[in-house]
DOBAPA-379234 format. One record per residue (C-alpha): residue in three letters; x negated, y negated, z. Coordinates in steps of 0.02 Angstrom, whole numbers, plus 50000, padded with zeros to 5 digits. Each point is the difference from the previous one (the first is absolute). Layout:
! DOBAPA-379234
ALAXYZ ...
! end
This chain:
! DOBAPA-379234
MET498245478150826 LYS500774997450172 LEU501174985250009 TYR500314988950149 LYS501574990350037 SER500134985750123 SER501414990550082 LEU498984984249966 PRO500154995449814 PHE498424993249920 THR499864981249985 LYS499424995549829 MET501135005549858 LEU500664994249834 ILE501525011250014 PRO501834994349997 ALA501595009050049 ILE500625015249902 PHE500334996349817 ALA501145008649874 LEU499205015449925 ILE499665002149815 ALA499935015649893 VAL498645012650039 GLY498765008949885 CYS498245001549932 GLN500394997149815 ARG499144985849907 GLN500824985249915 GLN499244987549880 GLY500504982249957 THR499664982050049 ASP500245004450182 PHE498675009650094 THR500275017450069 VAL499305007750157 THR500055018850025 GLY499455007250165 ASN499525017850044 ILE499555002650183 LYS499495016650075 ASN500105006050182 VAL501334986950042 ASP501795004650045 ASP501424994949883 ASP501394987250029 TYR498884985850059 LEU500444983049930 ILE498674992149888 LEU500124981249962 LEU499254989149864 PHE499564981750031 LYS499114986449904 SER498944985750066 ASN500514982049973 LEU498814985549975 ASP500484992550168 GLY499415015450094 SER501735007550028 THR500615016449924 THR501605004849909 HIS500845017050003 ILE500275007249826 SER500575017950012 ALA500165015650107 ASP499965018749977 THR499995015550110 LEU498675013249994 LYS500685015949916 ASN498905014949962 GLY498544988750040 CYS500514987649863 PHE500604982149993 LYS500234987949855 PHE500214981449970 THR500374990449840 ALA499944981150020 PRO499744983849903 ALA498144997149978 GLU499074984050042 THR498194998949945 GLY498784995750138 VAL501195004450141 GLN499505011950139 TYR501295013350042 HIS500175010150160 VAL500695017250041 VAL500545001150182 THR501135010650111 PRO501094994850148 HIS499665016450091 VAL498794992650125 GLY499225013250111 VAL500055012749860 PHE499044989349875 PRO498734986650046 SER500684982149993 MET498954995849847 SER500364998449816 LEU499275007649843 ASP499534985149891 PHE499875000349810 TYR500214989549843 ALA501145002449849 GLU500444991349836 PRO501375001749867 GLY500085017749933 ALA498785006850129 GLU500145017850065 VAL499345001650176 GLU499675017150077 ILE499895001650189 THR499415016050081 GLY499685004450180 LYS499625014950109 ASP500574994050172 TYR500894986350096 LEU498564987549987 ILE500904988649878 LYS498624987049984 ASN498875013249924 TRP501195007249872 THR499184999849827 VAL500574987949864 LYS499655003549816 SER500434988049858 LYS499224990849854 VAL500384982950074 ARG498444989150002 ASN500404991950167 GLN500235017050079 LYS498275005449941 ILE499264984150075 TYR500905002850164 GLN499515018350003 SER498174995349985 TYR500224991450168 PHE501145012450088 ASP498865014849963 GLN498724991550113 VAL501184998450149 ALA501105015549978 ASP499155009950139 ILE500154985550122 TYR501854998249964 LYS500225018750027 GLU499214998250171 LEU501084984850039 GLN501595010049963 LEU499425014350111 VAL499664987450140 GLU501804994249983 PHE500645017850016 GLU498975002150158 TYR500734983750069 ARG501755006649970 LYS499575015250105 THR499194990650145 ASN500814982649989 ASP498294993150053 LEU500194982949918 GLU498354993050063 ALA499005014549928 PHE500944998849837 LEU499664981449983 ASN498155002250036 GLU499815014249875 SER501044990949870 LYS498974984350017 ALA498375009749978 LEU500655009349847 ASN500714984249922 SER498324991650026 LYS499205014149898 ILE501314997549865 ASP499694981249999 THR498125002549982 VAL500295010549843 SER501314987849937 ILE498824985150013 LYS498655009249903 TRP501265004749865 LEU500704982349989 LYS498244992949981 SER499555012849867 ARG501404995549879 ARG499614986849869 THR501804997349946 ILE501474994750110 THR501395012649965 GLU501675003750082 PRO499245014350104 TRP498614988150055 MET501284987250059 ASP501065013250085 LEU498515007050094 MET499444982550049 ALA501754996850069 ARG500045016550094 SER498264997650074 SER500384982150053 HIS501615005250084 VAL499255014950094 ALA498474990150057 ASN501164986450064 MET501095012750088 PHE498495007450091 LYS499264982750028 ASP498375005949921 GLU499074983549974 LYS498465008549925 ILE501045007749860 LEU501044984249981 ASN498444989449976 GLU499355011849866 LEU501684999649911 ARG500034981050010 GLY498304999649917 ILE500635010949858 TRP501604989849982 ASP499054983449996 GLY499155005949841 VAL501615004349909 ASP500614988449862 GLU501374988150058 ARG501245006549870 PHE500145016250099 LYS500364990550161 VAL501524990249941 ASN501175014649967 PRO501065007150143 LYS498825014550034 GLY498494988450003 LYS500894988750122 GLU500405015050112 ILE498165004650002 THR499504982150042 ARG501234999450145 ALA499375016650068 LEU498194993949997 GLN500334983150077 PRO499764997750188 HIS501685002650084 GLY499764991150165 GLY499175013750101 THR500605015950082 LEU501454999250123 LYS500085011950147 VAL500885002850165 GLY499734984950114 ASP499824987449857 MET501224985949969 PHE501235003449860 PRO499794988849843 TYR501684991150002 ASP499484989049854 THR500345014549880 ASP501194994849861 VAL501345012249941 CYS501514999949885 ASP501705007950024 ILE500955009949870 HIS500984984549945 GLY498414990749954 TYR499904988650151 CYS498244998550073 ARG499664997350183 SER498665002150133 LEU499885013450134 SER499734985550122 GLU501904999650022 PHE499795016050102 LYS498854992050130 GLY500615003650176 LYS500825016549950 CYS499435018050014 VAL499745006649824 LEU499875017149919 LEU499174997849830 TYR500315014049875 PHE498935001149842 ASN500905010449870 SER500285004649818 TYR501455007849905 GLY498775012649929 CYS499525006450173 LYS500945015150067 PRO499524997550184 CYS500624982049985 ILE501705007149953 TYR499955012350146 ALA499684985650120 LYS501534990049950 LYS501265009450108 GLU499024997250159 LEU499654981949953 ALA501864996949973 GLU500405007550170 LEU498664989150082 ALA500594984349912 ASP501725003250075 SER499555006550174 MET498644986850031 LYS500894985349921 GLY499444984450092 LEU498485008850074 ILE498945002949845 GLU500084994149819 VAL499715013249866 ILE499134992349849 GLY499685010149842 LEU498564994649888 ASN500185008949833 VAL498405002249897 ASP500835004049832 SER500004987849856 PRO501334986350023 ASP501045006749855 THR500015017950066 TRP500354994350177 LYS501464988849951 ALA500785012949885 LYS499895013950130 GLY500434988750145 LYS501674994549926 ASP500555018249992 ASN499245004750169 PRO500414986150126 VAL499235001850173 PRO500584993250170 TRP498354990850033 TYR498994986149920 ASP499385005849829 PHE498534989649935 ASN498635001049869 GLU498384989949992 GLU499955002249811 LYS498195006050015 GLY500345018549972 SER498955010950115 LYS498694986250018 GLY500894989450130 LEU500084999650189 ASN499985019050014 LEU498175000149945 ARG499494990950158 PHE500595014050115 GLU499015015950033 THR501305011549925 MET499935014449876 GLY501304995449870 ILE501874998750026 PRO501175000550089 ALA499054989450124 PHE500684991950158 VAL499464985550108 ILE500774994950167 VAL499784981850051 SER500444992950171 ASP501044984350028 GLU498354991350038 GLY499325004349827 ILE498795013650058 ILE499825015749893 LEU500465014450117 ASP499915015249887 VAL499525004649821 TRP500225016949916 SER500435008449836 GLY501025015549959 TYR501725005450055 GLY500675014550102 GLU501735000850078 GLY500084989850160 ILE498274992449985 ILE500614982049979 THR501165000950150 ASP498645008150105 ARG498674987049960 ILE501174985250025 GLY500485007250169 LYS498175001050053 VAL499524982049960 VAL501614989950007 CYS501355008150105 PRO500845017050016 VAL501245003349859 SER501655007750050 
! end
C-alpha cells in the first residue's frame, strides 16, 4: 500500500505525546488483567502503538504503549467490565487518524490481527460478550470505514480539505444510517449500544446533520430514564440538545459563553468584548494541538496587546486541570466543562485543533480546523493585520 505524508497533521485525534515504552512480545499472559496480543502484517516495525480506555464523561485515558516488533505488539492492563478500549498510533500520515475499538473484561485474551495500515479494520477476536455485540454492528460498516480511511490518505496527498470534508460527510452519513438501524434493532441497552449512541450523536452534531440528529433524538426519547442519568447518558443528552445554531464567518460571536479557569474560577467571555480574539479549541490527547503550541506562544508574545489568545480545552475538567498544572501556557486557558459538546460544536469545523478569529467589534472573521506550521500566523495576517 502506498503511504502519503502531509505537512498538515490531521485534525481529529485521541493521541497524546510520546509515552514510555513497555516490553515487547507476542506471548500470552493470563490473570485478572486482560491481555492484548497484536500481529500485523505488511506494516513496518518500530511504530508506536498506544492503548486507551474510554471514560464515562466522554474523555479517554492512556493506559499503555508498545512498539511494533516483528509485526507484534502486546498490552496487559487492569480490566474494567463494560469499558470500551482503543488502539491508536501517533504516526499520523502513515496510519489513519482513527482507532481500533474493542471491549475487554477481567481475564480476557484479546487477539488483534491486521494485514495493512488501515487500523480501524484490524480484526478483533475474543470471548467477551460486549465485543461480540459490538462486532455484530461493526461488520455492517467495516467496508465504509475502509473507504473513509482511504479518503483520508488521498487528502494527505492532495491537501484538498473541501473535497475531504464533502466525502467524509457523505461516508459518515452512510455509517449513521446503518448505526440507526442497528440501534433500533437491539432490544436491550448494553454498553456497546450506549457507546454507539454517543458516537453517532457526536458525529451528527459535528456535521450539523439535523436529519440524523432528529432520528437519534427519537431513539433516545424512548430510552429508560435510568440510562440517562449516568455521565455517559448525560453526554448523549447534551449532544442531542439544540446548541444555539451554527456559527460562521460574518456572525456575531456569542460572548455570553461561560468558562472556567484552571483554578476553578468561572467567568464569561464577555470580558473580552472590544478585543481581537484568537480562540483555540484543544485537547491534551490531540497531537496537532501540541504541534500548534509553539506558534501560539510566539503569537501571544509578538502580538501582545493586539490580539488575545484564548484556549478552550475540551477534555474532562479533571484531565484538563491535572495536565494543565504540569503544562502551563502563556495564554488564557479555559474549559466549558461540557467536554466536546460545547461551543466548538457550533462552528463548521472538522474536529480539533480548531481556531476562530474574532474582531474587536465581535464579528467572526475566520474559522478553520487543523494545524500546519505557519498557518495561524498566515491567517491572522490576512484578516487582522500583518504579523511581523
